[in-house]
C-alpha positions as CSV (number, residue, x, y, z in Angstrom):
1,M,19.8,-13.5,-2.1
2,A,18.5,-15.6,-4.7
3,Q,16.4,-15.4,-8.6
4,V,13.6,-17.7,-7.7
5,E,12.1,-19.2,-11.4
6,L,8.9,-21.2,-11.9
7,R,8.8,-22.6,-15.5
8,Q,5.9,-24.1,-17.3
9,I,4.4,-25.5,-13.8
10,V,1.7,-27.1,-13.2
11,K,-0.8,-28.6,-10.4
12,S,-3.5,-30.8,-10.3
13,F,-4.7,-32.1,-7.8
14,N,-7.9,-35.3,-8.6
15,N,-6.8,-33.9,-12.0
16,Q,-8.1,-30.7,-12.0
17,T,-5.3,-28.5,-12.8
18,V,-5.1,-25.6,-9.6
19,I,-2.1,-24.0,-12.3
20,K,-2.2,-24.1,-15.4
21,G,1.8,-23.7,-17.3
22,L,3.2,-20.8,-15.2
23,D,6.0,-19.3,-16.0
24,L,7.1,-16.7,-13.7
25,T,10.8,-14.9,-12.6
26,I,11.5,-13.3,-8.9
27,P,14.6,-11.5,-9.4
28,N,17.5,-11.0,-7.1
29,G,16.7,-9.2,-3.5
30,S,13.0,-8.1,-5.1
31,F,10.2,-7.8,-2.7
32,T,7.6,-10.3,-5.3
33,V,3.8,-9.8,-4.1
34,L,1.1,-12.2,-5.2
35,V,-2.0,-11.6,-4.8
36,G,-5.3,-12.4,-6.1
37,P,-8.4,-13.4,-5.7
38,S,-9.0,-16.9,-3.0
39,G,-8.3,-20.1,-5.2
40,C,-6.3,-18.1,-7.5
41,G,-3.7,-20.5,-7.0
42,K,-1.3,-18.6,-5.3
43,S,-0.7,-19.8,-2.2
44,T,0.7,-23.5,-3.4
45,T,2.8,-21.8,-5.9
46,L,4.3,-20.8,-2.1
47,R,3.8,-23.8,-1.2
48,M,5.6,-25.4,-4.0
49,I,8.4,-23.3,-3.9
50,A,9.0,-23.7,0.0
51,G,8.7,-27.3,-1.3
52,L,5.7,-27.9,0.7
53,E,3.7,-29.1,-2.2
54,Q,5.5,-31.1,-5.3
55,P,5.1,-29.6,-8.9
56,T,3.0,-31.5,-11.2
57,S,5.6,-30.7,-13.6
58,G,7.7,-28.2,-14.7
59,E,11.0,-26.5,-13.1
60,I,11.7,-24.7,-10.7
61,L,15.3,-22.8,-9.6
62,I,16.7,-21.1,-6.9
63,D,20.0,-19.0,-7.2
64,N,19.9,-21.3,-10.7
65,R,19.6,-24.6,-9.3
66,N,17.4,-27.2,-9.8
67,V,15.4,-27.7,-6.5
68,N,12.6,-29.3,-7.4
69,Q,13.4,-32.7,-5.9
70,L,15.0,-30.5,-2.8
71,E,13.5,-31.1,1.4
72,P,12.1,-27.8,2.1
73,G,15.2,-27.6,4.7
74,K,17.9,-27.8,2.2
75,R,16.6,-25.3,-0.2
76,D,17.7,-22.4,1.6
77,I,14.3,-20.6,1.9
78,A,12.4,-19.8,5.5
79,M,8.2,-19.1,5.6
80,V,6.7,-17.7,7.6
81,F,2.7,-18.5,7.9
82,Q,-0.6,-16.5,9.0
83,N,-1.3,-18.4,11.9
84,Y,3.1,-17.9,13.2
85,A,3.2,-21.2,14.0
86,L,5.2,-19.7,18.0
87,Y,5.4,-22.8,20.4
88,P,2.9,-21.7,23.4
89,T,5.7,-23.3,26.2
90,M,8.5,-21.8,25.4
91,T,10.0,-18.1,25.5
92,V,10.5,-16.1,22.3
93,K,14.2,-16.7,22.4
94,E,13.7,-20.7,23.3
95,N,11.1,-20.6,20.1
96,I,14.3,-17.8,17.8
97,E,16.3,-20.8,18.8
98,F,15.0,-23.3,18.3
99,G,16.3,-24.4,14.5
100,L,19.3,-23.5,15.4
101,K,19.8,-25.7,17.8
102,N,18.7,-28.3,15.0
103,R,21.2,-27.4,13.3
104,K,23.6,-28.1,15.8
105,V,24.7,-24.6,16.1
106,P,27.5,-23.9,19.1
107,K,25.3,-21.9,21.7
108,Q,27.5,-19.4,21.6
109,E,26.6,-18.7,18.1
110,R,23.1,-18.9,19.0
111,N,23.7,-16.1,21.4
112,R,24.5,-13.2,18.8
113,L,22.8,-14.9,16.6
114,I,19.5,-14.0,18.6
115,A,20.9,-11.0,20.2
116,E,21.6,-9.6,16.2
117,I,18.4,-11.0,15.3
118,A,16.5,-9.5,18.1
119,E,17.6,-6.1,17.7
120,V,16.9,-5.6,14.0
121,V,13.0,-6.3,15.6
122,G,12.7,-4.7,17.7
123,L,12.7,-7.6,20.7
124,S,15.7,-7.7,22.2
125,D,13.3,-7.1,25.5
126,Y,10.6,-9.2,25.4
127,L,13.4,-12.8,24.2
128,D,12.5,-14.0,28.4
129,R,8.4,-13.7,27.5
130,K,6.4,-16.1,26.2
131,P,4.0,-15.8,23.4
132,S,1.2,-15.3,25.8
133,E,2.4,-12.5,27.2
134,L,2.9,-10.9,23.0
135,S,0.7,-8.5,21.4
136,G,-0.5,-9.9,18.0
137,G,2.5,-7.5,16.1
138,Q,4.6,-9.0,18.5
139,R,4.5,-12.3,17.7
140,Q,4.2,-11.8,14.0
141,R,8.2,-10.7,15.0
142,V,9.1,-13.5,16.5
143,A,7.8,-15.4,13.6
144,L,9.8,-13.0,11.6
145,A,12.7,-13.6,13.8
146,R,13.1,-17.0,13.6
147,A,12.6,-16.9,9.7
148,M,15.1,-15.0,10.0
149,V,18.6,-16.0,12.5
150,K,18.8,-18.9,9.3
151,K,20.3,-16.1,7.1
152,P,18.1,-18.0,3.9
153,K,18.8,-16.9,0.3
154,V,14.3,-16.5,-0.1
155,F,11.9,-15.2,2.3
156,L,8.9,-16.6,2.1
157,M,5.5,-15.4,3.7
158,D,1.7,-16.0,4.0
159,E,-0.5,-13.9,4.1
160,P,1.0,-13.2,7.6
161,L,-0.5,-9.8,8.7
162,S,-4.4,-11.2,7.6
163,N,-4.8,-12.2,11.6
164,L,-3.8,-8.5,12.4
165,D,-6.1,-5.2,12.6
166,A,-6.7,-2.3,10.2
167,Q,-4.3,-1.1,12.7
168,L,-0.9,-2.5,13.5
169,R,-1.1,-4.3,10.0
170,Q,-0.3,-0.9,8.3
171,Q,2.3,-0.7,10.8
172,M,4.0,-3.7,9.8
173,R,3.4,-3.3,7.2
174,I,6.4,-0.5,7.2
175,E,8.1,-2.9,9.1
176,L,8.0,-5.5,6.8
177,M,9.2,-2.9,4.0
178,E,12.4,-1.5,6.0
179,L,13.4,-4.3,7.7
180,H,13.3,-5.7,3.4
181,K,15.3,-3.6,2.8
182,K,17.5,-2.8,5.6
183,L,18.3,-7.4,4.8
184,G,18.7,-7.6,0.8
185,T,17.2,-10.1,0.6
186,T,14.3,-12.5,-2.2
187,F,11.3,-11.6,-0.4
188,I,8.4,-13.9,-1.3
189,Y,4.6,-12.3,0.0
190,V,0.8,-13.6,-0.9
191,T,-1.9,-11.5,-0.5
192,H,-5.5,-11.4,-1.6
193,D,-5.5,-7.7,-0.5
194,Q,-4.4,-5.8,-3.4
195,V,-3.7,-2.2,-1.1
196,E,-1.4,-4.4,0.7
197,A,0.1,-5.6,-2.5
198,M,0.3,-1.8,-4.5
199,S,1.9,-1.1,-1.0
200,M,5.3,-2.9,0.0
201,G,5.7,-5.0,-3.5
202,D,8.0,-3.9,-6.3
203,Q,7.2,-6.4,-8.3
204,I,3.0,-7.6,-8.3
205,V,1.9,-11.3,-9.4
206,I,-1.0,-10.9,-10.6
207,M,-3.2,-14.7,-10.7
208,N,-6.4,-15.6,-11.1
209,K,-8.0,-19.3,-11.7
210,G,-4.4,-21.0,-11.3
211,E,-3.1,-19.3,-15.0
212,L,-0.7,-15.4,-14.4
213,Q,-3.0,-12.8,-15.7
214,Q,0.1,-9.7,-15.1
215,A,4.0,-9.5,-13.6
216,A,4.8,-6.0,-13.1
217,S,5.4,-2.7,-11.3
218,P,2.8,-1.0,-8.5
219,M,3.0,1.5,-11.3
220,E,2.8,-0.1,-14.8
221,V,0.1,-2.8,-13.2
222,Y,-2.2,0.2,-12.5
223,H,-1.9,2.4,-15.1
224,Q,-0.9,0.1,-17.3
225,P,-3.4,-3.5,-16.7
226,A,-2.8,-6.3,-19.5
227,N,-6.4,-7.0,-19.6
228,R,-9.6,-6.5,-17.8
229,F,-8.5,-8.7,-15.0
230,V,-6.2,-6.4,-14.0
231,A,-7.5,-3.5,-14.2
232,E,-11.1,-4.1,-12.0
233,F,-8.7,-6.4,-9.6
234,I,-5.8,-3.8,-9.1
235,G,-7.4,-0.5,-7.1
236,S,-10.2,0.9,-5.5
237,P,-12.8,1.4,-6.6
238,P,-11.8,-0.4,-9.3
239,M,-12.1,0.8,-13.1
240,N,-15.2,2.0,-14.6
241,I,-15.1,-0.6,-17.1
242,I,-18.1,0.9,-20.4
243,W,-18.9,-1.2,-22.9
244,T,-19.2,-0.1,-26.4
245,T,-22.1,-1.6,-27.1
246,G,-22.9,1.8,-25.1
247,L,-20.4,4.2,-26.7
248,N,-21.6,6.4,-29.8
249,L,-18.2,6.1,-30.9
250,K,-15.8,6.1,-33.9
251,L,-12.5,4.8,-34.7
252,L,-11.0,6.5,-36.3
253,K,-8.3,3.7,-37.0
254,P,-9.2,-0.3,-36.9
255,A,-9.2,-1.7,-33.9
256,Q,-11.8,-5.0,-31.9
257,V,-12.9,-2.4,-28.7
258,H,-14.9,-5.3,-26.5
259,A,-14.8,-2.1,-23.9
260,V,-13.3,0.7,-22.3
261,G,-11.8,1.9,-19.2
262,I,-11.5,4.5,-17.3
263,R,-10.3,5.1,-13.5
264,P,-12.0,7.3,-11.0
265,E,-9.7,9.4,-9.9
266,K,-9.7,10.2,-14.0
267,I,-12.9,11.6,-14.7
268,R,-13.9,14.9,-14.4
269,L,-17.1,16.4,-12.7
270,H,-18.3,20.1,-14.0
271,R,-21.5,22.1,-12.7
272,M,-24.3,22.1,-15.3
273,G,-25.0,24.8,-18.1
274,Q,-20.2,24.7,-18.2
275,N,-19.1,24.4,-21.8
276,I,-16.5,21.4,-21.9
277,S,-14.9,20.8,-25.9
278,E,-16.0,17.4,-27.0
279,E,-12.7,17.0,-29.0
280,Q,-10.8,15.7,-26.0
281,S,-13.5,14.0,-24.2
282,I,-16.9,12.1,-24.4
283,V,-19.1,14.6,-22.1
284,L,-22.5,13.0,-21.1
285,N,-24.6,14.5,-17.9
286,G,-25.2,12.5,-14.7
287,T,-27.4,12.9,-11.9
288,I,-24.8,11.8,-8.6
289,I,-26.8,8.9,-7.1
290,A,-24.7,8.4,-3.1
291,R,-20.8,10.2,-2.2
292,E,-18.6,9.6,0.7
293,M,-16.6,11.6,2.2
294,L,-12.8,10.1,2.5
295,G,-11.3,13.1,4.3
296,A,-9.1,14.4,1.6
297,E,-10.9,12.4,-1.1
298,T,-15.1,12.7,-1.6
299,L,-15.9,9.0,-3.9
300,Y,-19.3,9.6,-6.2
301,Y,-21.0,7.9,-7.4
302,V,-23.3,8.9,-10.6
303,D,-25.7,7.0,-12.7
304,T,-25.4,8.2,-16.2
305,C,-26.7,7.3,-20.0
306,I,-23.9,4.8,-20.2
307,G,-24.2,2.7,-16.4
308,R,-22.7,4.0,-13.1
309,L,-19.9,4.9,-13.4
310,S,-17.1,5.9,-9.5
311,V,-15.3,8.8,-9.4
312,K,-12.9,10.2,-7.6
313,C,-12.2,13.6,-6.5
314,Y,-10.3,15.6,-3.9
315,G,-9.9,18.7,-2.6
316,D,-13.5,19.6,-0.7
317,S,-14.8,20.9,-3.8
318,F,-19.1,19.9,-3.7
319,F,-21.3,18.8,-6.7
320,P,-25.4,19.3,-6.9
321,D,-27.1,15.9,-7.4
322,K,-26.9,17.3,-11.7
323,I,-24.0,17.2,-13.7
324,Q,-21.8,17.4,-16.8
325,V,-19.1,14.0,-16.5
326,E,-16.3,14.8,-18.9
327,L,-13.8,10.9,-19.5
328,P,-11.1,12.0,-21.3
329,Y,-9.8,9.9,-24.5
330,E,-5.5,9.9,-23.1
331,D,-7.0,8.6,-20.1
332,L,-9.4,5.6,-21.7
333,H,-8.0,1.6,-22.1
334,F,-9.0,-0.4,-24.4
335,F,-10.4,-4.4,-24.0
336,D,-10.7,-6.7,-27.4
337,M,-13.4,-9.1,-26.5
338,A,-11.3,-11.9,-24.9
339,G,-10.4,-8.9,-22.4
340,S,-6.9,-8.5,-23.4
341,R,-5.8,-4.5,-23.5
342,I,-5.2,-3.5,-26.7
343,P,-3.5,-0.6,-28.0
344,S,-5.5,2.4,-28.8
345,P,-6.7,3.8,-30.8
346,A,-7.5,7.3,-31.9
347,V,-10.9,8.4,-31.0
348,N,-13.9,10.9,-32.0
349,V,-17.4,10.3,-32.0
350,L,-20.1,11.1,-33.2
351,P,-21.8,15.0,-33.5
352,E,-25.4,13.8,-32.2
353,T,-26.9,15.7,-29.1
354,E,-25.3,13.9,-26.7
355,S,-22.1,12.6,-27.4
356,V,-23.0,8.9,-26.2
357,L,-26.0,6.9,-26.4
358,L,-27.3,3.8,-24.9
């Protein structure tokens, strides 16, 4: 196990800066997931930790040792790629064994390590097969086994499940989490899939345009997003964002509020004519324009005077097209003009016939 630290990392290609002064600590033994849209710099960051790319400036420390000048093979890390990179003419055993042979590990020790790792990843019955005879999930396990047999301090994984179908990807996510618990090793995992990030990581690192947006636990990222980008990137559907130009709110203490956000599951729907207190909530009329039935939950898309809102409801309730929409003050998030989240100001609605007006 090892802690990984990135200190003021800058990376430029052809005079274009793709990583901009990144400061990040990846705790010893954590399952840290780097997530963000395409081109945000997450894979470049992983490749710099692996030694496949050199930072333009800044320091990379693994286990408190500066590794900027160390070759990849001397960093005590192992990397699992998106395309598995297996040797098609070798058996499963030979693929796992390849790195051990290069390190001149004695044959008896090689056999012991291969048997041990194959048992952990469920490949004991497949050691004599070629990669072409395996399923996608089995090939992924071979790639993991080949990395594990080195017993590295840090595992680096670059979108390793992206080539699998949805059902197998879900299964492999569970297996990777179980594997992390067994090994207790530091995992650094790159994905563009926020569901994958939220379900697997104990630390989520969200990046955009080469900059760190937030690094925190999944629960903190979801419930206390650092800025509007995180609020809209994390969550399915994403957080509803309402511009304050459309809100007739009275702020009871000074605040530079530019936008207000609320998660879809925090919005409450009511049938018309119900008596709803406006002391603790914004209440407005709405029209349901679409429904998505997803089994245990239903997504409603509701047109209101402040724009279209996504609403997530649980259970079997069914609402007619014309409804009342309740936005509790306690569930609102507030953002300034730069998009940063600010402490919730005390708010109230000006007394008018319609509590929220365009």
